[in-house]
C-alpha positions in Angstrom: 106.9 -119.9 22.0 109.7 -122.4 23.2 108.8 -125.9 24.0 109.9 -125.5 27.7 107.6 -122.3 28.2 104.8 -124.5 26.5 105.3 -127.0 29.0 105.3 -124.5 32.1 102.1 -122.6 31.0 100.5 -126.3 30.7 101.6 -127.2 34.0 99.7 -123.8 35.7 96.7 -124.5 33.3 96.6 -128.1 35.0 97.0 -126.8 38.4 95.3 -123.7 38.7 91.5 -123.2 38.3 91.2 -120.5 35.5 93.5 -118.4 33.7 93.3 -115.4 35.9 94.9 -117.4 38.3 97.7 -118.6 36.0 98.3 -115.0 35.0 98.6 -114.3 38.6 101.3 -116.8 39.4 103.2 -115.9 36.0 103.0 -112.3 36.3 105.7 -111.5 39.0 108.1 -113.1 37.3 107.5 -112.5 33.4 110.7 -111.5 31.6 112.6 -114.0 33.7 113.3 -117.6 32.8 109.7 -119.1 33.3 110.9 -122.6 32.5 112.2 -123.1 36.1 109.2 -121.3 37.7 107.2 -124.7 38.5 110.2 -125.6 40.9 110.9 -122.1 42.1 107.3 -122.0 43.5 107.5 -125.5 44.7 110.6 -124.7 47.0 109.0 -121.2 48.2 105.7 -123.0 49.0 107.8 -125.5 51.1 109.6 -122.5 53.2 106.5 -121.1 53.6 104.7 -124.0 54.9 108.0 -124.8 57.2 107.7 -121.3 58.6 104.2 -121.6 59.9 104.1 -124.9 61.1 107.7 -123.9 63.1 105.6 -120.7 64.4 103.3 -122.5 66.4 104.2 -124.7 69.6 101.7 -126.0 71.8 99.2 -123.6 72.5 101.4 -120.4 71.5 103.2 -118.9 68.7 107.2 -119.0 69.0 107.3 -116.4 66.0 104.9 -113.5 66.0 106.6 -111.9 62.7 104.9 -113.7 60.1 103.4 -112.3 56.9 100.0 -113.0 55.5 98.9 -116.1 54.2 97.3 -114.7 51.0 97.0 -111.6 49.2 95.0 -110.0 46.4 96.8 -109.5 43.3 94.8 -106.5 41.7 96.3 -106.8 38.3 95.0 -110.8 37.6 92.1 -109.8 40.3 92.9 -113.1 41.8 93.9 -114.1 45.4 97.3 -116.0 45.5 99.6 -117.4 47.9 102.0 -114.7 49.7 104.9 -117.0 48.6 104.2 -116.8 45.1 104.9 -113.2 44.7 108.5 -111.7 44.1 110.1 -111.8 47.7 112.4 -108.8 46.8 111.4 -106.9 50.1 111.4 -103.7 51.9 111.2 -103.7 55.7 110.7 -107.2 55.2 107.8 -106.8 53.0 107.4 -106.8 49.1 107.7 -103.0 48.3 104.4 -103.6 46.3 102.0 -104.6 48.9 99.6 -102.6 50.4 96.9 -103.0 53.1 93.3 -102.2 53.6 91.9 -101.2 57.1 88.1 -101.0 57.2 85.4 -101.3 59.8 82.8 -103.6 59.3 79.1 -103.0 58.8 76.2 -104.5 60.5 75.3 -108.0 59.4 71.9 -106.9 57.9 73.6 -104.4 56.1 76.3 -106.9 54.2 75.8 -109.9 51.4 78.5 -112.9 51.5 79.4 -112.8 47.7 80.8 -116.1 46.0 83.4 -115.1 43.7 86.3 -116.4 41.4 88.6 -113.6 42.9 89.4 -116.3 45.7 88.3 -119.1 43.9 85.3 -119.5 45.5 86.8 -120.8 48.7 84.4 -119.0 51.1 81.7 -116.5 50.7 83.1 -112.9 51.0 81.1 -110.3 53.2 81.0 -106.8 51.7 78.5 -104.0 52.2 75.3 -104.3 50.1 76.0 -100.8 48.4 79.4 -101.5 46.9 81.1 -104.3 45.1 84.5 -105.8 45.1 84.8 -104.6 41.7 84.5 -101.0 42.9 87.0 -101.5 45.6 89.5 -103.0 43.1 89.3 -99.8 40.8 89.7 -97.5 43.7 92.6 -99.3 44.8 94.2 -99.7 41.4 93.6 -95.9 40.9 95.5 -95.1 44.1 98.5 -97.1 42.7 98.3 -100.5 44.4 99.3 -103.9 42.8 99.1 -106.1 45.8 96.9 -105.8 48.7 96.2 -107.7 51.9 92.4 -107.3 53.0 90.6 -109.6 55.6 87.6 -110.5 53.7 89.5 -112.1 50.8 92.8 -113.0 52.3 91.8 -114.2 56.0 89.8 -117.4 55.7 86.2 -116.4 56.7 83.2 -118.5 57.8 81.8 -120.6 54.9 80.8 -124.0 54.5 80.5 -126.6 57.4 83.3 -129.0 56.1 85.7 -126.0 55.7 85.2 -125.1 59.3 88.5 -126.9 60.9 90.3 -125.6 58.4 89.3 -122.4 59.0 89.8 -122.6 63.2 93.3 -123.9 62.6 94.4 -120.8 60.4 93.1 -118.3 62.4 95.2 -119.8 65.8 98.0 -118.2 63.8 96.5 -115.8 61.6 94.6 -113.6 63.7 97.2 -112.9 66.6 99.6 -112.1 63.6 97.6 -110.1 61.4 99.3 -106.8 63.1 102.7 -107.5 61.6 101.4 -106.8 58.0 100.5 -102.9 59.3 103.9 -102.8 61.0 105.9 -102.2 57.9 107.4 -98.4 58.0 106.7 -98.2 54.2 103.4 -100.3 53.6 100.5 -97.9 52.7 97.2 -98.5 54.4 93.9 -97.6 52.5 91.6 -96.9 55.6 87.9 -96.9 55.2 86.1 -95.1 58.0 82.6 -96.1 56.9 83.0 -99.4 55.7 84.5 -101.2 53.0 84.3 -99.4 49.3 81.6 -96.8 51.3 82.1 -93.1 50.7 83.7 -91.1 53.7 81.1 -89.6 55.7 82.7 -87.2 58.6 79.3 -86.3 60.0 78.7 -86.7 63.6 76.2 -89.3 63.4 78.1 -91.6 61.5 81.2 -91.1 63.8 78.8 -92.1 66.9 78.0 -95.3 65.2 79.6 -98.4 67.1 80.5 -99.4 63.6 82.5 -96.6 62.6 86.3 -97.4 62.1 87.1 -95.2 65.2 85.0 -97.1 67.3 86.3 -100.6 66.9 88.6 -102.6 68.7 90.6 -104.4 66.0 91.2 -101.0 64.1 93.5 -99.9 66.8 96.3 -102.4 65.6 95.8 -101.2 62.1 96.7 -97.6 62.7 99.8 -96.4 60.7 101.4 -93.3 59.3 101.2 -94.4 55.8 97.7 -94.2 55.5 95.4 -92.9 52.6 91.6 -92.6 53.1 89.3 -94.6 51.0 86.0 -93.6 50.0 86.7 -89.8 49.8 84.3 -88.8 47.0 84.3 -85.0 47.5 86.2 -82.0 47.3 88.0 -81.1 50.7 85.5 -79.3 53.2 86.3 -77.7 56.6 84.3 -81.0 58.3 86.6 -83.3 56.5 89.9 -81.5 57.5 88.7 -81.2 61.0 88.1 -84.9 60.8 91.5 -85.9 59.6 93.5 -83.3 62.1 91.5 -83.9 65.0 89.5 -87.3 65.5 91.5 -89.1 63.2 94.9 -87.5 64.4 94.2 -88.1 67.9 93.7 -92.1 67.4 96.6 -92.9 65.6 99.4 -91.2 67.4 100.2 -93.7 69.9 104.0 -92.1 70.5 104.6 -90.3 73.8 105.7 -86.6 74.3 109.3 -86.5 73.0 110.5 -85.2 76.6 109.5 -88.2 78.5 110.6 -90.5 75.8 113.9 -89.1 75.8 114.2 -89.3 79.7 113.1 -92.9 80.4 113.7 -94.8 77.1 112.4 -97.7 75.2 110.0 -99.3 78.3 108.6 -96.2 78.6 107.7 -95.9 74.9 106.2 -99.4 74.7 104.2 -98.6 78.1 102.9 -95.0 76.9 101.7 -96.9 73.4 100.2 -99.7 75.6 98.4 -97.2 78.1 97.2 -95.2 75.3 96.0 -97.9 73.3 94.2 -99.7 76.5 92.2 -96.4 76.7 91.0 -97.0 73.1 90.5 -100.4 73.7 88.1 -100.0 76.9 85.7 -97.5 75.0 85.6 -99.5 71.6 83.5 -101.9 70.5 84.2 -105.6 69.7 82.0 -108.8 68.4 83.5 -110.8 71.5 85.6 -109.5 74.6 87.9 -112.0 73.5 89.0 -109.7 70.5 89.8 -106.9 73.2 92.3 -108.9 74.7 93.8 -110.6 71.5 94.5 -107.3 70.2 96.4 -106.3 72.9 99.1 -108.9 72.2 100.4 -106.9 69.0 100.1 -103.7 70.7 102.3 -104.7 73.9 104.9 -105.8 71.3 104.8 -109.5 72.5 107.7 -111.7 70.8 105.5 -114.7 71.4 101.7 -114.9 71.6 98.8 -117.2 72.6 97.2 -119.1 69.7 93.6 -117.5 69.0 90.6 -119.6 70.3 87.4 -118.3 70.4 86.2 -120.7 73.2 88.2 -118.7 75.6 86.5 -116.4 78.1 88.1 -112.6 78.5 89.7 -113.4 81.9 91.2 -116.8 80.7 92.7 -115.4 77.6 94.3 -112.3 79.7 95.7 -114.9 82.3 97.5 -116.6 79.3 98.3 -113.3 77.6 100.4 -112.3 80.7 102.8 -114.9 80.2 103.8 -113.5 77.1 104.2 -109.8 78.0 107.8 -108.6 78.1 109.0 -108.9 81.4 109.4 -105.0 82.0 106.0 -104.5 81.0 104.4 -107.2 83.2 106.6 -105.8 86.0 105.1 -102.3 85.7 101.5 -103.7 85.5 102.3 -105.6 88.5 103.8 -102.3 90.2 100.5 -100.3 89.2 98.2 -103.0 90.4 100.0 -103.0 93.7 99.6 -99.2 94.4 96.0 -99.4 93.1 95.0 -102.3 95.3 97.5 -102.2 98.1 95.4 -105.0 100.3 95.1 -107.5 97.4 96.8 -110.5 97.3 97.2 -110.8 93.6 100.4 -109.8 92.2 98.6 -108.8 88.7 95.1 -107.5 88.2 92.3 -109.5 86.6 91.3 -108.0 83.0 88.6 -106.1 84.3 90.9 -104.5 86.6 93.8 -104.1 83.9 91.0 -102.0 81.8 90.5 -99.7 84.5 94.0 -99.4 86.1 96.1 -98.6 82.9 93.5 -97.1 81.1 93.7 -94.4 83.8 97.0 -93.9 84.1 98.2 -90.5 82.6 101.7 -91.4 82.2 103.0 -88.1 80.9 102.6 -87.0 84.6 104.4 -90.0 86.1 107.9 -88.6 86.2 108.6 -89.3 89.5 107.3 -92.8 88.8 110.1 -93.6 86.5 112.8 -91.6 88.7 111.8 -94.4 91.3 111.7 -97.1 88.6 114.5 -96.6 87.2 116.5 -97.2 90.8 115.1 -100.6 91.1 117.3 -103.7 90.5 116.4 -105.2 87.0 113.7 -102.4 86.9 111.2 -104.7 89.1 111.0 -107.1 85.6 108.6 -109.9 86.3 109.4 -112.8 84.9 108.0 -116.2 83.9 109.4 -119.0 86.4 109.6 -121.6 83.4 109.3 -121.0 79.7 107.6 -124.2 79.4 104.5 -122.7 80.8 104.0 -120.7 77.4 102.6 -123.6 75.6 100.0 -124.6 78.3 96.3 -123.1 78.7 97.2 -122.5 82.3 98.2 -119.2 84.1 101.9 -118.5 84.8 104.0 -118.7 87.7 106.1 -115.7 88.2 109.2 -114.7 89.8 111.3 -111.6 90.3 114.9 -110.7 91.7 114.4 -108.0 94.2 116.2 -106.4 97.4 114.2 -108.0 100.5 114.2 -107.2 104.1 115.3 -110.0 106.5 112.4 -112.4 107.6 110.2 -111.2 110.4 107.1 -112.4 112.3 104.0 -111.0 113.0 103.1 -112.3 116.4 100.2 -114.4 117.9 98.8 -112.3 120.7 99.6 -114.0 123.9 98.1 -113.0 127.5 100.4 -110.2 128.2 100.2 -108.6 124.8 102.2 -109.6 121.4 104.9 -112.4 122.0 108.4 -111.4 121.6 108.2 -107.6 121.0 111.8 -107.1 120.1 110.7 -104.8 117.0 107.7 -103.0 116.8 106.0 -100.4 114.4 103.4 -97.9 114.5 101.0 -97.8 111.5 99.2 -95.1 110.0 96.7 -95.1 107.2 95.8 -92.5 104.4 92.7 -92.9 102.6 89.9 -95.6 103.1 91.1 -98.0 105.6 89.7 -100.9 103.8 91.7 -99.8 100.6 94.4 -97.2 102.0 96.4 -95.3 99.4 99.6 -96.1 101.5 100.3 -97.4 105.0 103.2 -95.9 106.8 105.0 -97.1 109.9 107.8 -96.3 112.3 110.5 -98.5 113.5 111.1 -98.6 117.5 113.9 -100.5 119.3 115.6 -101.4 116.3 118.8 -103.6 116.6 121.1 -104.5 113.6 120.8 -107.9 112.8 121.9 -110.6 109.8 119.7 -111.2 106.9 118.2 -114.5 108.6 117.5 -113.0 111.8 113.9 -113.6 113.0 112.4 -110.1 114.0 109.3 -109.9 116.2 106.8 -107.4 115.2 103.9 -105.9 116.8 101.3 -103.1 116.6 100.0 -104.4 113.1 96.8 -103.0 112.2 93.8 -105.3 111.2 94.1 -106.7 107.5 95.4 -109.5 105.5 98.5 -109.9 107.4 99.0 -113.6 109.0 99.6 -113.7 112.8 102.2 -116.1 113.6 103.5 -116.5 109.8 106.9 -115.1 108.8 107.1 -112.2 106.6 109.7 -110.1 104.4 109.3 -106.8 102.9 110.2 -106.5 99.0 111.4 -103.0 97.9 109.0 -101.8 95.2 110.4 -98.1 95.1 113.1 -96.4 97.2 110.1 -95.7 99.5 107.8 -98.4 99.4 107.8 -101.8 100.0 105.3 -104.9 99.4 104.7 -106.9 102.6 105.0 -110.8 101.5 104.1 -113.8 103.5 106.6 -115.9 103.5 105.8 -119.8 102.3 109.4 -121.0 101.8 112.9 -119.5 102.0 115.6 -121.9 100.9 118.5 -122.1 98.4 117.8 -122.9 94.7 120.6 -123.4 92.2 122.7 -121.6 94.6 120.5 -118.8 94.9 118.2 -117.5 97.9 115.0 -118.0 96.8 111.5 -116.9 98.5 108.1 -118.3 97.7 105.6 -115.8 99.0 102.1 -114.6 98.7 101.6 -111.1 98.5 99.5 -109.4 101.6 100.1 -105.4 100.9 102.1 -102.3 100.9 103.8 -99.9 103.3 106.0 -97.0 103.0 109.8 -97.4 104.0 112.6 -95.6 103.8 115.3 -98.1 102.3 118.2 -95.5 102.6 118.0 -96.6 106.5 120.3 -99.2 107.8 117.7 -101.6 107.1 119.0 -105.2 106.8 118.0 -106.4 103.2 119.8 -108.7 100.3 119.0 -109.6 96.7 116.5 -112.5 96.7 114.5 -114.1 94.0 111.0 -114.1 94.6 108.6 -116.6 93.5 104.8 -115.5 93.4 102.0 -117.8 94.4 98.7 -116.5 92.9 
């Protein structure tokens, strides 16, 4: 052994708690020049710390493509930092890195084990009827070397003195968990009945709230590159039926190929999101916040809110809306406008979203996509100011859209409506209080410029505002949203309208209807 190698080993023996940890750090580099290893690992640690530090700005995550903080080295049987392994990557991850997905058993059915595996950093929760050694042997038999598993690699509840560090790590780590499961070639060992527990395809197990198919967090942990954990017996018809039917239905998020080919990338994201929302709505979670948080990954948000357990679901949803892709947010708004035509809100509440999106069968919505493709900018709903991402407040949104010239809903005078230069006949279909759609017919129409003030009469009772100026926003080629005009002015050389949504109507925009491109800013 050379003197420099002795110095290297002495360095690790001084800085690591036991020989297993030393072996875990050295093993990936065995056969290379170990004398420079301390300096190499120091540089990698600095880069890793800088990456995680720069990923968070204020109350949001700027970069959601963050690798895990820790991994379990099965050979040394120690948890080591992600930056300590060889960084030769495939799909952005080391080709020796696997993942584990599992359902958590009830609290009274698990123990918290203090172990050298994670240097006793926190008690590791695990079902009472199995051990970490059993899990390790099974994973090694599958061929795994390094594994990400939450109980060992995501800091768990431990001593009171460590709680501040846990909460700080969770702000970044929980919203970015899904990234490790997104690797196209990263295998995932899935335990359906609990970590390390035997696979049970019985109906009783499937109906348990703790089954893998019944949990919210496992939706984002689905992958095509999975292997069943705990498979103790030979294949049976019941087991085959489970994997072909129950599990297959849960993991296939892709829309049908013909829809996907015809409407492109936005529909793919939305189809996955609609399917995932159906699963999220019926699955179980410890707190409702987790249902909202898991949606950030499923919606493919490039930025995400940090994780804060103090938030209620509605507040977390209002914040998450700011991080959704503009086109996804726009379609959610369009869906909300159709389902709730008299609502003044542009975007749904969390409870409304779960109902409206989960009930949407997009495979039958080709007509919707045909009209969607004809809308300028595809009705993207954008955040007015990106600085709002770093706050815990709800966002303010805008979109560029075709709008009519302003018109006035008149006050009632002694001789009827004031200034009836333009009139409409309204007809409702569906419930009058919440109509499916409202149609109108124009009478005595005269061509006018965009800034002409029109008079309107014959407006049915509803959330329209007598005496206030309104505009119509083109939603599809056949529909419009009625907006109360709060302000109409030039901003940075662009015609900008600040509005409050009032309701929906049908209108044939192919008629000679005065309209122009306007930037709309919504007041929520």
